[in-house]
C-alpha angles and dihedrals in degrees: 000000000000115000117206129210111270095025120142127203147144107250125198104229115176108313095332135068121231130188108228116200126180143045112349129206127235111244129186115255098244103128128167128213126239091266094050098265119131119243140154096282101271123128127229094273091055093254117127119243095242134197136181145168142227123106104341101114095019088272096281112182087009090298130146126259122251135234118199119219120177081258097059159336143203129218127195137186121286109305119259099189094095132051124242104055127249128013111279108147129052131181124189117202118217130183134162114314097025112163112241098213096053090044088052091051090060093044091050095045099046109011104058120099104236096164089123085068092049096258125135118257108236121217097244135180141164110225135200134172104287090351086277123158114275125215110226128215089258097061102258127096134233128213110223116206097219142040127234093274087075089071089067091076101039124112088202125033113191132195119201123205115302135172107294093207101065130061112241119249114275096248091060092051089049091051092051093048093048092049091049094047093054091050104260118149117249125211128185127190120210112314089005082094089077090062089053088049091052088052091053093244095125096057110120092002138108112245145157143200137177110322091242091062103037094099091050092048091052091047096049097042106034091168089066125078107228117206105197102184102059135089094227141344121224105201093172108258094021123054121186124187135200126241124337106297092039084073086071090054092050091047093051088048090057091047089050092051095046103037107012139253096296092056093048091048090051092053090046092050092052090049090047093234131118115266088227125029126205121254131336135283090277086091091061098051111112111264141130114299108245117243103250129136095189117127119246115285093222095106090047093050090051090051093050092051090053094046105040095145091065127089110274105181118152090252096054092045092047091052090051090051092044093239136116115263091249094050092045093052091049092047093047093054091046092055101036103025092232141065127276091246095053093044096049092044089054093050090051091052091049091050090048090052092055091048092047090051099043106032141047094221118136121265088241092057093045089050091056092042094056095041104258091115098216142025095252093059092045091051091050096053093037091054091050095050101034103025092229135074122263088251093053092047091051093049090052102043102027088055091047090052093050091048091052 
């Protein structure tokens, strides 16, 4: 498939879906099926494995940004839209009514010292107006260590969930706007998107929030394009995530962009969460439960991830699951939010990333090891998912790992 500049699409990446917004790249149509057989790029359900660009990963390397649905997510190389290199400094803004869980997500993702695992220690602070105590939505208060001036030096300014019904105090909006104007990246978790909307940072951008509030977000900020079915949207300088735990997905996405797949996996392991989740929040929206007696596909997914070099066609996986191909494909989408082809392809790309970062093996050997069969097919899929070739990825992240 050829992706044009300015295209917009939800792309299944791994087990998540991400909305990629931005300038896409043209890629040759040399796709390979799940089992390693080349085809025209369509998955087993007849849906094309699509990709797009436009704000997802902040448009690194001219690439599109991602939106993460529970059905998907895209990561790119470290962002190049701001000066100063990799992420080193994070400020979280907190005002009255802040939600403790979402605040905790940001503290856990960016505020923990993981240097014993070889990760950089980020300069991290929770900020309030005048560094005064802040009452939370649960009835207790927190005591931030910094005032809003701290946001002026942050590479990333994050906003946890707040009450969606009240406009934030002026000083918080001023701090957000100032951070955005100087090029800092902005991240919201759950209903924190409303704070970004009040600051005018969602105008003309793709964005998301908890599925219960997407209609309200679209109504209050008509200049924004709300994408309700994803886990997060990376519109370049502004990243918005869906409800609560989707903030973890967005945070890992930023770690992956800035420091690579191995770093993101290390953070995920310490948090005891998967580095890539399946599907988008569409699977959580209230609806009738489908009539299906099949057992969970969790064990099968684990087996696939550990045996990527094998043939993983819908037919072979259906036989292993004791289902018909049609029932298996339907069940797989219901549980992961994407197709078997897209999911397996994403796992193969993730495995290739790890090998590119941590080994000196040839691209041809890595392609066979992860199930793509040959270097040309690996390059095709890697370019579609990452926006760069395997060699470019290795130069960037293998060097970063050696420097660390």
